[in-house]
C-alpha positions, 0 to 999 in steps of 0.5 A, a space after each residue: 425541509 428537503 432531505 440532502 442526498 449523500 455525495 456518494 453511495 457505496 454498496 458496502 464500506 469495503 468499496 471505500 477501502 478499495 477506492 483508496 488502496 485497491 488495484 495491483 500495486 497500491 496495497 503492495 506499496 502500502 505494505 512495504 511502507 508499513 515497515 518504514 520509510 522507503 525511497 523511490 529506488 527501494 520501492 522499485 527493487 522491492 517490486 521489480 515488475 512495476 514501471 517507474 511511470 506506474 510507481 510514480 502515478 500510484 504514489 501520487 494517488 496515495 499521497 492525494 488520499 492522505 495515506 502516504 506522505 512524500 518527504 523531499 530533502 533539500 540537498 544535492 543529489 535530491 533525496 525523496 522518501 515516502 512514508 505512511 501518514 498516521 491515517 495510512 498507519 491505520 491500514 497496517 493491520 489490514 495489510 498484514 492480515 491480507 499478506 498472511 491470508 495470501 500466504 495461506 492461499 498460495 500454499 493451498 493453491 500452489 503448494 511448494 510451486 510458488 515463492 513470496 519475495 516479501 514475508 509479513 511481519 510475525 504475529 505481534 509486529 502488526 
């Protein structure tokens, strides 16, 4: 009997995590969705530097991975919201820990010379 080759090889499981939520914007989008549903415009205001094209692309990729869901309401004007799936909610603790670590890092490197627009939830809310 021949041994079957795995479909994909990772150096560590961290790679698999980064494959889903890696990049500049995906973790930020996911972080904002940990506190509840958001519409496209809300996400744009929370991330003023992201372009509509990039946001749409990132949302589609996260939806394909099964970590967010797009909810389309049949109304005029059209209304679409995004929220974490149950699977996506499993990233909540990781995202909040990354945010807290980032705050410590910012303080260490920049002191009072940097600002953070969105703070992580307080301990116990993660």
